[in-house]
C-alpha positions as CSV (number, residue, x, y, z in Angstrom):
1,M,24.3,15.6,3.1
2,G,27.6,15.5,4.1
3,G,28.6,15.1,7.8
4,Y,28.5,11.5,9.1
5,R,25.8,8.7,9.8
6,V,27.0,6.7,13.3
7,T,24.6,3.5,13.6
8,V,24.7,1.5,16.6
9,D,23.4,-2.1,17.1
10,T,24.0,-3.1,20.7
11,G,24.0,-7.0,21.6
12,G,24.7,-8.9,24.8
13,T,28.1,-8.8,24.9
14,F,29.6,-6.1,22.3
15,S,27.6,-2.8,20.5
16,D,29.0,-2.3,16.9
17,F,29.0,0.8,15.3
18,V,29.4,1.7,11.9
19,Y,30.4,5.6,10.7
20,L,29.9,6.3,7.2
21,D,31.2,9.5,6.1
22,E,28.9,11.1,3.6
23,T,30.9,13.0,1.6
24,T,33.7,10.4,0.8
25,G,31.6,7.4,0.9
26,E,34.1,6.1,3.3
27,T,32.8,3.2,6.0
28,S,34.8,2.7,9.2
29,I,33.7,0.3,12.3
30,S,34.2,0.0,15.6
31,K,33.3,-2.6,18.4
32,V,33.0,-1.9,22.4
33,P,31.8,-3.6,25.5
34,S,28.2,-3.4,26.1
35,T,27.0,-2.1,29.4
36,P,23.7,-3.9,30.3
37,D,22.7,-1.7,33.2
38,D,22.9,1.1,30.7
39,P,23.4,0.5,27.1
40,S,23.4,4.3,26.5
41,R,27.0,4.3,28.3
42,A,28.3,1.9,25.6
43,I,26.6,4.3,22.7
44,L,28.3,6.9,24.6
45,S,31.8,5.2,24.3
46,G,31.2,4.4,20.6
47,I,30.8,8.1,19.7
48,D,33.5,9.1,21.6
49,I,35.8,6.8,19.4
50,L,34.4,8.6,16.3
51,L,35.0,12.2,17.7
52,G,38.2,11.1,19.2
53,R,39.6,10.8,15.2
54,G,39.0,14.5,14.7
55,V,35.0,14.6,14.1
56,R,33.0,17.3,15.4
57,P,29.9,16.4,16.7
58,D,27.8,19.1,15.0
59,E,28.8,16.7,11.8
60,V,27.1,13.6,13.2
61,S,24.3,14.2,11.0
62,Y,22.3,11.1,11.2
63,F,22.1,8.4,14.4
64,C,20.4,5.1,14.2
65,H,20.0,2.6,17.0
66,G,19.2,-1.1,17.1
67,T,18.3,-1.5,20.9
68,T,17.3,-4.4,22.7
69,V,16.1,-2.7,26.1
70,G,12.2,-3.3,25.0
71,T,12.8,-6.7,24.2
72,N,15.4,-7.4,27.2
73,A,12.6,-6.1,29.5
74,L,9.3,-8.4,27.9
75,L,12.0,-11.6,28.2
76,E,13.2,-10.9,31.6
77,G,10.3,-9.1,33.1
78,K,11.1,-5.8,33.9
79,G,8.4,-4.1,32.3
80,A,6.4,-1.3,33.8
81,K,3.6,-2.2,36.5
82,T,0.8,-2.6,33.9
83,G,-3.1,-1.9,34.4
84,L,-5.4,-3.1,32.2
85,L,-9.5,-2.1,31.2
86,V,-11.8,-4.1,29.1
87,T,-15.3,-3.5,28.6
88,K,-17.5,-5.0,31.3
89,G,-18.1,-9.0,31.1
90,F,-14.5,-9.6,29.0
91,R,-12.0,-9.5,31.5
92,G,-11.2,-13.3,30.7
93,I,-10.3,-12.7,27.4
94,Y,-6.3,-12.1,28.6
95,E,-6.3,-14.9,30.7
96,V,-8.0,-17.6,28.3
97,G,-6.0,-16.4,25.0
98,E,-6.5,-18.1,22.1
99,Q,-7.2,-21.7,24.2
100,A,-5.1,-23.8,22.7
101,R,-1.4,-24.5,22.9
102,P,0.5,-22.7,20.1
103,H,1.9,-24.9,17.2
104,G,5.2,-26.2,16.9
105,P,7.5,-27.8,19.5
106,A,4.9,-26.7,22.4
107,I,2.4,-29.3,21.2
108,F,4.7,-32.2,22.0
109,D,5.6,-30.7,25.6
110,I,4.1,-32.6,28.0
111,L,5.5,-29.8,31.1
112,Y,4.0,-27.0,28.5
113,E,2.7,-23.8,30.5
114,K,1.4,-20.9,29.0
115,P,3.7,-17.5,29.9
116,Q,2.1,-16.3,33.0
117,P,0.1,-13.0,32.1
118,I,1.8,-9.4,32.5
119,V,-1.3,-7.8,33.9
120,L,-2.8,-9.7,36.9
121,P,-5.9,-10.2,37.5
122,S,-6.3,-7.8,40.2
123,L,-5.1,-5.3,37.7
124,T,-7.7,-5.6,35.6
125,G,-10.4,-3.1,35.4
126,E,-14.0,-3.4,33.7
127,V,-15.7,-0.7,32.0
128,S,-19.6,-0.2,31.3
129,E,-20.0,0.5,28.0
130,R,-20.9,-1.5,24.8
131,V,-19.9,-0.7,21.0
132,V,-21.3,-3.6,18.8
133,H,-20.2,-4.9,15.8
134,D,-20.8,-2.1,13.3
135,G,-18.9,0.4,15.5
136,S,-22.6,1.7,16.7
137,V,-23.0,2.4,20.7
138,L,-25.5,0.1,22.4
139,A,-24.1,1.8,26.0
140,E,-22.3,4.9,26.5
141,L,-19.2,4.9,29.0
142,D,-20.1,5.1,32.6
143,E,-17.5,7.8,33.6
144,A,-18.6,7.6,37.4
145,A,-18.0,3.7,37.7
146,L,-14.6,4.2,35.6
147,R,-13.2,6.6,38.0
148,E,-13.6,4.4,41.0
149,T,-11.9,1.7,38.9
150,L,-9.3,3.8,38.6
151,A,-9.4,5.0,42.3
152,E,-8.2,1.2,42.9
153,L,-5.6,1.1,40.3
154,R,-3.9,4.3,42.1
155,G,-3.7,2.3,45.2
156,Q,-2.1,-0.4,43.8
157,G,1.2,1.9,42.2
158,V,0.2,1.3,38.3
159,E,2.5,3.0,36.1
160,S,0.9,2.3,32.8
161,V,-2.6,1.3,31.9
162,A,-3.5,-0.6,28.5
163,V,-7.1,0.2,27.2
164,C,-8.6,-2.2,25.1
165,L,-12.4,-2.3,24.3
166,L,-14.8,-4.2,22.6
167,F,-14.8,-3.0,18.3
168,S,-12.7,0.3,19.6
169,F,-11.2,-0.2,16.1
170,L,-14.5,1.2,14.6
171,Y,-15.4,3.7,17.2
172,P,-12.4,4.8,19.4
173,R,-14.0,7.4,21.0
174,H,-14.6,5.8,24.2
175,E,-10.6,4.5,24.2
176,E,-10.0,8.8,23.8
177,W,-12.6,9.7,26.8
178,I,-11.1,7.1,29.2
179,R,-7.7,8.5,28.4
180,E,-8.8,11.8,29.5
181,I,-10.1,10.3,32.7
182,V,-6.9,8.4,33.4
183,R,-4.5,11.5,32.9
184,E,-6.9,13.2,35.5
185,E,-7.0,10.2,38.5
186,L,-3.7,9.2,37.3
187,P,-1.2,12.4,37.0
188,G,1.8,10.9,35.2
189,C,0.4,7.3,34.2
190,E,1.2,6.3,30.7
191,V,-2.0,5.2,28.7
192,S,-1.8,2.7,25.8
193,L,-4.8,2.6,23.6
194,S,-5.7,-0.5,21.3
195,S,-7.9,1.9,19.1
196,E,-4.1,3.6,18.3
197,I,-1.8,0.7,18.5
198,V,-3.5,-2.1,16.6
199,P,-6.7,-1.0,15.5
200,Q,-7.7,-4.1,13.7
201,I,-10.0,-7.3,14.5
202,R,-9.4,-9.9,16.7
203,E,-9.9,-9.1,20.2
204,Y,-7.2,-11.2,21.7
205,H,-4.3,-10.5,19.9
206,R,-5.6,-6.5,19.8
207,L,-5.3,-6.9,23.7
208,S,-2.3,-8.5,23.9
209,T,-0.3,-6.3,22.0
210,T,-1.7,-3.3,23.8
211,V,-0.7,-4.5,27.0
212,I,2.9,-5.4,25.7
213,N,2.9,-1.9,24.6
214,A,1.6,-0.4,27.9
215,Y,4.3,-2.9,29.7
216,L,7.4,-1.6,27.5
217,Q,6.6,2.2,27.1
218,P,7.8,3.7,30.2
219,V,11.1,1.6,29.8
220,L,11.6,3.0,26.5
221,A,10.4,6.1,26.9
222,R,12.9,6.7,30.1
223,Y,15.7,4.9,27.9
224,I,15.3,6.9,24.8
225,A,14.8,10.3,26.9
226,R,18.3,9.3,28.5
227,L,20.2,8.7,25.6
228,A,18.9,11.9,23.8
229,D,20.0,14.0,27.0
230,R,23.6,12.1,26.8
231,L,23.8,12.6,23.1
232,E,22.6,16.1,23.4
233,A,25.2,16.6,25.9
234,A,28.0,15.1,24.1
235,G,27.0,17.8,21.4
236,V,25.3,15.6,18.8
237,K,22.5,17.8,18.0
238,T,21.0,16.3,15.0
239,P,17.1,16.0,14.6
240,Q,17.4,12.6,12.4
241,K,17.8,10.4,15.5
242,Y,16.0,6.8,14.8
243,I,15.4,3.7,16.2
244,M,15.0,0.5,14.4
245,Q,11.6,-1.1,14.5
246,S,10.8,-5.1,13.8
247,N,9.4,-4.2,10.7
248,G,12.8,-3.3,9.2
249,G,12.4,0.1,8.8
250,M,13.4,2.8,11.2
251,A,11.1,5.5,13.7
252,T,11.9,8.8,15.4
253,F,12.9,8.7,19.0
254,E,9.7,10.5,19.9
255,A,7.5,7.6,17.9
256,T,9.5,4.9,19.4
257,A,8.8,6.3,22.8
258,K,4.8,6.3,22.5
259,K,4.9,2.5,20.4
260,G,7.7,0.6,22.3
261,V,6.1,-2.5,21.1
262,T,7.2,-2.2,17.6
263,T,10.8,-3.2,18.8
264,V,10.9,-6.3,20.2
265,L,12.8,-7.4,17.0
266,S,14.8,-4.0,17.3
267,G,18.4,-5.7,17.0
268,P,18.1,-8.8,14.5
269,A,16.3,-6.4,12.1
270,G,18.9,-4.2,10.7
271,G,20.6,-7.7,10.0
272,V,18.1,-8.9,8.1
273,T,17.8,-5.4,6.2
274,A,21.5,-5.4,5.4
275,S,21.2,-9.0,3.8
276,V,18.5,-7.8,1.7
277,A,20.5,-5.6,0.1
278,M,23.4,-7.9,0.1
279,A,21.3,-10.1,-1.8
280,R,20.3,-8.1,-4.5
281,S,23.4,-6.6,-5.1
282,T,25.7,-9.9,-5.4
283,G,22.7,-11.7,-7.5
284,H,22.2,-14.5,-4.3
285,H,18.9,-14.2,-4.1
286,D,17.8,-16.8,-1.8
287,I,19.7,-16.5,1.5
288,V,19.3,-17.5,4.7
289,T,20.3,-15.2,7.5
290,F,22.5,-16.2,10.4
291,D,23.0,-14.1,13.0
292,M,25.2,-15.5,15.8
293,G,25.7,-13.1,18.7
294,G,27.0,-13.3,22.5
295,T,23.8,-13.9,23.7
296,S,21.5,-15.4,20.9
297,C,21.2,-16.4,17.8
298,D,18.5,-14.8,15.0
299,V,17.8,-16.7,11.7
300,A,15.4,-15.4,8.9
301,L,14.9,-16.3,5.1
302,I,15.0,-14.5,2.7
303,K,13.4,-15.4,-1.1
304,N,13.9,-13.9,-4.2
305,G,15.7,-10.8,-2.3
306,T,12.6,-10.5,-0.2
307,P,12.2,-11.1,3.5
308,V,9.2,-12.7,5.0
309,I,7.1,-10.2,6.9
310,A,4.7,-11.2,9.1
311,N,1.5,-9.5,10.5
312,R,1.7,-11.1,13.9
313,G,4.3,-13.4,16.0
314,K,5.1,-14.3,19.1
315,V,7.9,-13.2,21.3
316,E,8.8,-15.9,24.1
317,G,5.3,-17.2,23.9
318,R,3.9,-13.6,24.1
319,D,0.8,-12.6,20.9
320,I,2.1,-9.5,19.2
321,A,0.0,-8.3,15.9
322,M,2.7,-6.1,14.7
323,P,4.3,-6.2,11.3
324,M,7.9,-7.6,12.4
325,M,10.7,-9.9,10.5
326,D,10.1,-13.3,10.5
327,I,13.0,-13.8,12.2
328,N,13.8,-17.2,14.5
329,T,15.7,-16.6,17.4
330,V,17.0,-19.3,19.8
331,S,19.0,-19.0,22.8
332,A,22.6,-19.8,21.3
333,G,25.7,-17.3,21.7
334,G,29.2,-17.0,21.9
335,G,28.7,-16.3,25.7
336,T,26.3,-19.5,26.3
337,I,27.0,-21.5,29.1
338,A,27.7,-25.3,29.0
339,E,27.9,-27.0,32.3
340,V,26.8,-30.7,33.6
341,D,23.8,-30.8,35.4
342,R,22.5,-32.3,39.0
343,F,21.9,-35.5,36.9
344,G,25.1,-36.0,34.9
345,V,23.7,-34.6,31.2
346,L,25.6,-31.9,29.7
347,Q,23.3,-28.9,29.2
348,V,24.2,-26.0,26.6
349,G,22.6,-22.8,27.3
350,P,20.0,-21.1,27.1
351,E,22.3,-19.3,30.0
352,S,24.6,-16.9,28.8
353,A,27.5,-15.5,30.3
354,G,26.4,-11.9,28.8
355,A,29.2,-9.1,28.8
356,I,29.3,-9.5,32.6
357,P,31.1,-11.6,33.5
358,G,31.5,-13.3,30.5
359,P,33.4,-16.1,28.6
360,A,36.4,-17.4,31.0
361,C,38.6,-16.2,28.3
362,Y,37.8,-12.9,28.7
363,S,39.4,-12.5,32.1
364,R,36.2,-10.3,33.4
365,G,35.3,-12.8,36.4
366,G,33.7,-15.7,34.0
367,T,34.5,-19.1,35.6
368,K,31.7,-21.2,33.6
369,P,32.6,-22.5,29.9
370,T,31.1,-20.7,27.1
371,I,31.1,-21.3,23.6
372,T,33.7,-18.7,22.8
373,D,35.8,-20.5,25.2
374,C,35.5,-23.8,23.3
375,N,36.2,-22.0,19.8
376,L,39.5,-20.9,21.2
377,L,40.6,-24.4,22.7
378,L,39.8,-25.8,19.7
379,G,42.1,-22.9,18.1
380,Y,39.0,-21.3,15.7
381,L,39.9,-18.4,17.9
382,S,43.2,-16.7,18.7
383,E,44.6,-15.4,21.9
384,E,46.4,-12.6,20.5
385,N,44.7,-11.0,17.6
386,F,41.0,-11.2,19.1
387,L,39.4,-7.5,18.3
388,G,42.3,-7.1,16.0
389,G,44.3,-7.2,18.7
390,K,42.7,-5.1,21.4
391,M,41.8,-7.7,23.3
392,R,43.8,-10.7,24.5
393,L,42.2,-14.0,25.4
394,D,43.1,-16.5,28.1
395,A,43.2,-19.9,26.8
396,Q,44.5,-21.4,30.5
397,K,41.1,-19.8,31.9
398,A,39.0,-21.2,29.2
399,R,40.8,-24.7,29.5
400,L,40.1,-25.0,33.4
401,A,36.3,-23.7,32.7
402,V,35.8,-27.0,30.3
403,E,38.0,-29.0,32.6
404,T,35.9,-27.7,35.5
405,H,32.0,-27.9,34.8
406,V,32.6,-30.3,31.6
407,A,35.2,-32.7,31.1
408,G,36.2,-33.4,34.0
409,P,32.6,-34.9,35.5
410,L,32.1,-36.7,32.3
411,G,35.7,-37.9,32.3
412,M,36.4,-36.9,29.1
413,D,39.4,-35.1,27.3
414,V,38.7,-31.1,27.6
415,L,39.4,-31.0,23.7
416,E,36.6,-33.6,23.2
417,A,34.3,-31.6,25.4
418,A,34.7,-28.5,24.3
419,E,34.4,-30.1,20.5
420,G,31.2,-31.6,21.7
421,I,29.8,-28.9,23.4
422,V,30.0,-26.8,20.0
423,R,28.4,-30.0,17.8
424,I,25.9,-29.6,20.2
425,I,25.1,-25.8,19.8
426,N,25.6,-26.4,16.2
427,V,22.6,-29.0,16.3
428,K,20.6,-26.4,18.4
429,M,21.2,-23.3,15.5
430,E,20.1,-26.3,12.3
431,E,16.8,-26.7,13.9
432,A,16.6,-23.1,14.1
433,I,17.4,-22.9,10.1
434,K,15.3,-26.2,9.5
435,A,12.4,-24.0,11.4
436,I,12.4,-21.3,8.8
437,S,12.8,-23.2,5.6
438,T,12.6,-27.2,5.4
439,M,9.7,-27.4,7.7
440,R,7.8,-24.7,5.1
441,G,8.7,-26.4,2.0
442,H,11.8,-24.9,0.8
443,D,15.0,-27.0,-0.3
444,L,18.1,-25.7,1.6
445,R,20.6,-26.8,-1.4
446,D,18.9,-23.3,-3.5
447,F,19.7,-21.2,-0.2
448,M,23.2,-19.8,0.6
449,L,23.9,-19.3,4.5
450,L,24.7,-15.1,5.1
451,P,26.6,-15.5,8.3
452,F,27.2,-12.0,10.4
453,G,27.4,-11.4,14.2
454,G,30.5,-11.6,16.3
455,A,30.1,-15.5,15.9
456,G,28.2,-16.3,13.1
457,P,31.3,-16.8,10.9
458,L,33.0,-19.0,13.2
459,H,30.2,-22.2,13.2
460,A,28.7,-21.3,9.4
461,A,30.4,-23.4,7.5
462,R,29.9,-26.4,9.7
463,I,26.2,-25.9,9.5
464,A,26.2,-24.8,5.8
465,R,27.7,-28.6,5.2
466,E,25.5,-30.5,7.7
467,L,22.3,-29.2,6.3
468,G,22.9,-29.6,2.6
469,M,23.4,-25.6,1.9
470,A,24.8,-24.3,-1.3
471,G,27.5,-22.5,0.5
472,L,28.2,-19.3,2.3
473,V,28.4,-15.6,1.6
474,V,30.4,-13.7,4.2
475,P,30.2,-10.2,4.0
476,L,33.1,-7.5,4.4
477,H,32.1,-6.5,7.9
478,A,30.1,-9.7,9.3
479,G,31.1,-8.5,13.0
480,V,29.0,-5.4,12.7
481,F,26.6,-6.6,10.0
482,S,23.6,-5.5,11.9
483,A,24.7,-1.9,12.5
484,M,25.6,-2.0,9.2
485,G,21.7,-2.8,8.1
486,L,20.9,0.7,9.9
487,V,22.8,2.8,7.8
488,M,20.6,1.1,4.6
489,S,17.6,1.4,6.4
490,D,14.4,3.6,5.5
491,V,11.9,5.1,8.0
492,T,8.6,3.1,8.0
493,H,5.3,3.8,9.3
494,D,2.7,0.5,9.0
495,Y,-1.1,1.3,9.5
496,V,-3.6,-1.1,9.7
497,R,-7.9,-0.9,9.7
498,S,-10.2,-3.3,10.4
499,R,-13.5,-3.6,8.6
500,L,-15.3,-7.0,7.5
501,T,-16.4,-6.0,3.9
502,P,-17.1,-8.3,1.2
503,L,-14.4,-7.8,-1.7
504,D,-16.9,-9.4,-4.5
505,G,-19.0,-6.4,-5.6
506,A,-16.8,-3.5,-4.0
507,S,-16.0,-1.1,-6.2
508,A,-12.5,0.6,-6.5
509,S,-13.7,4.0,-5.6
510,E,-14.5,2.2,-2.3
511,L,-11.8,0.7,-1.5
512,N,-9.9,3.7,-2.5
513,A,-11.5,5.9,-0.3
514,I,-10.4,3.4,2.5
515,F,-7.0,3.8,1.6
516,A,-7.3,7.7,1.0
517,G,-7.6,8.2,4.8
518,M,-5.1,6.0,6.1
519,E,-2.5,7.3,3.4
520,A,-3.7,11.1,4.4
521,Q,-2.4,10.4,7.7
522,A,0.8,8.5,6.7
523,L,2.1,11.5,4.5
524,A,1.2,13.7,7.5
525,D,3.2,11.7,9.8
526,L,6.1,11.3,7.6
527,A,5.7,15.0,6.3
528,E,6.3,16.1,9.9
529,E,9.4,14.3,10.1
530,G,10.7,16.2,7.6
531,F,10.2,13.9,4.4
532,R,9.3,15.8,1.3
533,A,6.4,14.0,-0.9
534,D,8.8,13.1,-3.6
535,R,11.0,10.9,-1.1
536,I,7.9,9.0,0.4
537,R,6.8,5.8,-0.9
538,I,3.5,4.3,-0.3
539,E,2.3,0.6,-0.1
540,R,-0.9,-0.9,0.0
541,A,-2.1,-4.2,1.0
542,L,-5.7,-5.9,2.0
543,D,-6.0,-8.8,4.3
544,L,-8.1,-11.1,2.4
545,R,-10.2,-14.5,3.3
546,Y,-12.6,-16.7,1.8
547,A,-15.9,-16.0,3.9
548,G,-15.9,-18.2,7.0
549,Q,-12.4,-18.6,7.5
550,G,-10.6,-18.1,10.6
551,Y,-7.6,-16.6,9.0
552,E,-6.6,-14.8,6.3
553,L,-3.7,-13.8,3.9
554,T,-2.3,-10.3,2.8
555,V,-2.2,-9.5,-0.9
556,P,0.1,-6.5,-1.8
557,I,-2.5,-4.5,-4.3
558,G,-1.5,-1.2,-6.5
559,A,-3.8,1.4,-8.0
560,L,-7.2,0.5,-8.4
561,A,-9.0,1.9,-11.6
562,D,-11.6,0.3,-12.2
563,T,-13.6,-3.6,-11.5
564,A,-10.7,-4.9,-13.8
565,D,-8.3,-4.2,-11.0
566,V,-10.4,-5.5,-7.9
567,D,-11.1,-8.6,-9.9
568,A,-7.3,-8.9,-10.2
569,V,-6.6,-8.6,-6.3
570,R,-9.3,-11.6,-6.3
571,S,-7.1,-13.7,-9.1
572,A,-4.0,-12.9,-6.9
573,F,-5.3,-14.1,-3.6
574,D,-6.5,-17.3,-5.2
575,A,-3.3,-17.9,-6.5
576,E,-1.6,-17.0,-3.2
577,H,-3.9,-19.4,-1.5
578,E,-2.9,-22.1,-3.4
579,V,0.7,-21.2,-2.9
580,M,0.2,-21.3,0.7
581,F,-2.2,-24.0,1.2
582,G,-2.0,-26.2,-1.8
583,H,-5.9,-25.6,-3.0
584,K,-7.8,-22.8,-3.5
585,A,-12.1,-22.0,-4.0
586,S,-12.4,-19.5,-6.7
587,G,-16.4,-20.5,-6.7
588,E,-16.6,-18.9,-2.6
589,S,-17.0,-15.7,-1.8
590,V,-14.0,-13.9,-0.5
591,E,-14.1,-10.7,2.1
592,I,-11.3,-8.2,3.0
593,V,-10.6,-8.3,6.9
594,S,-8.0,-5.2,6.9
595,Y,-6.3,-2.3,4.9
596,R,-2.8,-1.5,5.4
597,V,-0.8,1.1,4.3
598,K,3.3,1.3,4.5
599,A,5.0,4.6,4.3
600,V,8.5,4.7,3.8
601,G,10.4,8.0,4.1
602,L,13.4,7.4,1.7
603,V,16.7,8.0,3.3
604,P,19.7,8.5,0.7
605,P,20.6,5.3,-0.2
606,V,23.8,3.8,0.6
607,N,25.2,1.5,-2.1
608,A,27.3,-1.5,-1.7
609,K,31.3,-0.8,-2.9
610,R,32.7,-2.6,-5.6
611,Y,36.4,-3.1,-5.3
612,Q,38.7,-3.4,-8.0
613,P,41.7,-6.0,-8.0
614,S,45.0,-4.1,-6.3
615,G,47.3,-6.8,-7.4
616,G,47.9,-8.6,-3.8
617,T,48.6,-12.3,-2.9
618,L,47.5,-14.7,-1.1
619,A,51.1,-14.4,0.6
620,E,50.2,-11.3,1.7
621,A,47.4,-12.0,3.7
622,F,48.9,-15.0,5.2
623,L,49.6,-14.9,8.9
624,G,51.0,-17.9,9.9
625,R,49.8,-21.8,10.8
626,R,48.3,-23.2,14.0
627,P,46.8,-26.4,14.9
628,V,43.0,-26.3,14.9
629,R,40.5,-29.4,15.5
630,F,38.3,-30.5,13.0
631,D,36.2,-33.8,13.6
632,G,38.3,-35.1,16.4
633,E,41.9,-34.5,14.3
634,N,44.5,-31.6,14.9
635,L,45.1,-30.2,11.7
636,D,47.7,-27.9,10.7
637,C,45.5,-24.7,9.3
638,A,46.7,-21.7,8.0
639,V,45.5,-18.6,9.2
640,Y,44.8,-15.2,6.8
641,Q,44.0,-11.6,7.6
642,R,40.9,-10.6,6.2
643,E,41.8,-7.2,5.5
644,R,44.3,-8.1,3.1
645,L,42.5,-10.5,1.0
646,D,42.5,-9.0,-2.6
647,V,39.6,-9.3,-5.2
648,G,39.7,-12.7,-6.9
649,L,41.9,-14.5,-4.7
650,V,41.0,-18.2,-4.1
651,F,42.0,-21.0,-1.7
652,T,40.9,-23.7,-0.1
653,G,40.5,-24.8,3.6
654,P,41.3,-26.0,6.2
655,A,41.7,-21.9,6.9
656,V,41.2,-19.6,9.3
657,V,40.3,-15.8,8.3
658,E,40.5,-13.2,11.0
659,Q,39.6,-9.8,10.9
660,F,38.6,-7.2,13.5
661,D,35.3,-7.6,14.5
662,C,35.0,-11.6,13.7
663,T,36.4,-14.5,12.6
664,T,35.6,-17.2,10.2
665,V,36.6,-21.0,10.3
666,I,36.8,-22.8,6.8
667,L,36.6,-26.6,6.6
668,P,38.9,-29.0,4.9
669,G,37.3,-29.2,1.5
670,Q,35.6,-25.9,1.2
671,Q,36.8,-23.1,-1.5
672,V,36.6,-19.7,-1.1
673,R,36.6,-17.3,-3.3
674,V,36.6,-13.3,-2.8
675,D,34.6,-11.2,-5.3
676,E,34.2,-7.9,-6.2
677,F,32.4,-7.1,-2.8
678,K,35.1,-8.3,-1.0
679,N,32.4,-10.9,0.3
680,L,33.9,-14.5,0.9
681,I,32.3,-17.2,-1.4
682,V,32.7,-20.7,0.7
683,T,31.7,-23.5,-1.6
684,E,32.5,-27.3,-1.4
685,V,34.7,-28.2,-3.4
686,A,33.3,-30.6,-6.1
């Protein structure tokens, strides 16, 4: 292809950049402070770094962005003022939801409260129409009544409207008609149709997803337009501009601006994508990813080299029925604040110092102690060698913050307080890992922990030991690993159609006919985005259930030529049901709930670089020694420069490994080996 691929992952504290020279295959990285008020400013700063090296703007041939704009708008309640239109008589669906509290810790929380609805009852309008279960029209749309309802919404300043009618996934015409009328009555108002966003069964989840899309779409559209304008002004005119999606694939700026709900896990999805590539290249196929940045910690499980993709999930208790990486997020990052509450109890998080003012040691106005401040006091971080020496940390300000807000009120030594704070945040992250592993029947002794993000490698060795894991794999560019995943991602679109039909007795031709219509749309969409037919991969799946069940399983399927292939689908479902739930019902009828197609536009791959030993010695990577605190004891600890560690070198802890984008801490009793990809393989000494 030639030119440069530029990818950026915007975090709460730093924005991480990867620059790939497609001619030479060489990769370089950078970090710049995030600009939460307008993330595009930090992005332009990162591009200026590349241009400052003599690269012309027109040489940037590819740009991909992992964004938290939509996520933050959802979490902080800063989306658009949204209205909702539903079939007459069903306005309570959104408020009632699933009726019961969710599974997990919420079951035991006596103070549990459902999230406040995004759309207020006063902004919910009923539409006179009715489509029944087979897609036939029982009552046509009452246009005059609809216009009266829209007049009421117009008077309340609605910016975006979600439309979710009964069985619109079978008969979308009424929703499409409503969009035409909304554009007449509410000029400039965005419209999200459930029949386009998520055309599948289960009314509440379809409604919730459509509402979230309507809530986020104007915010994402404005941000993407502003970013596109700034890139254009900087001379970056490539048509290959993408946003990372929650499903681990990319979508164009234009597609994302219409379907903002697909970006709620945009940031962490890049790291999982990179982890899958690493799992397959290194042979460590069973991995738990551990992405700890400045604000949050995201963990995911990869089994046999494959990540878990869920067709439905929750973000801050809000239901989203879209394919997404199964990622568990907790409020634990380098900027997480610790302080003693009014009852004299130490609280660690969820509040974060973020990029502004940041940790106290950043000298940007922060005064409260954070995890980063504690890591500096314990000796894990260097005052002088943070970000390769480009940023100096102030240990005195970190000490004052911990003393004032934690150690003093609790009557503790400052270092004891700092170590206690780190121990608390580690336990919180360990619980997040257990939730996706041991609580689902996986044995963590079989898994390596793959830490990345600016803070992940600082905490990973302790967490892996306490969870009894097989060890660590610390990637070469761990601090910008999520941005590295964006370089490796393909363009991905998901399509779903719900149609309840019996699998038993269904013919291959009947199933193929339904898939053919979906695949034609998928091929057309990717062709419009510039992908040739030989660069497109189509994957099929069916959502299946035993007749009468209230849940279904997604079963990937291949080509369907005859009845034997359909029977094989049934057998695969029985086997998957037994694996998931411990039993199967081979004699019961099975029905199809939804048809799924994943269309992948294949981007030229980026293979992990293998390195040959150059003869470098451990002494050449040695930077010196400094006291580091482990389990209440200060130990004289070796410090190494990561970039100078040669393939094949082996050393034991305690040790600290510093590099531009992050720092790795090795505990006493752990051994490190540098593999052919320059990953650090950390295991317990036998």
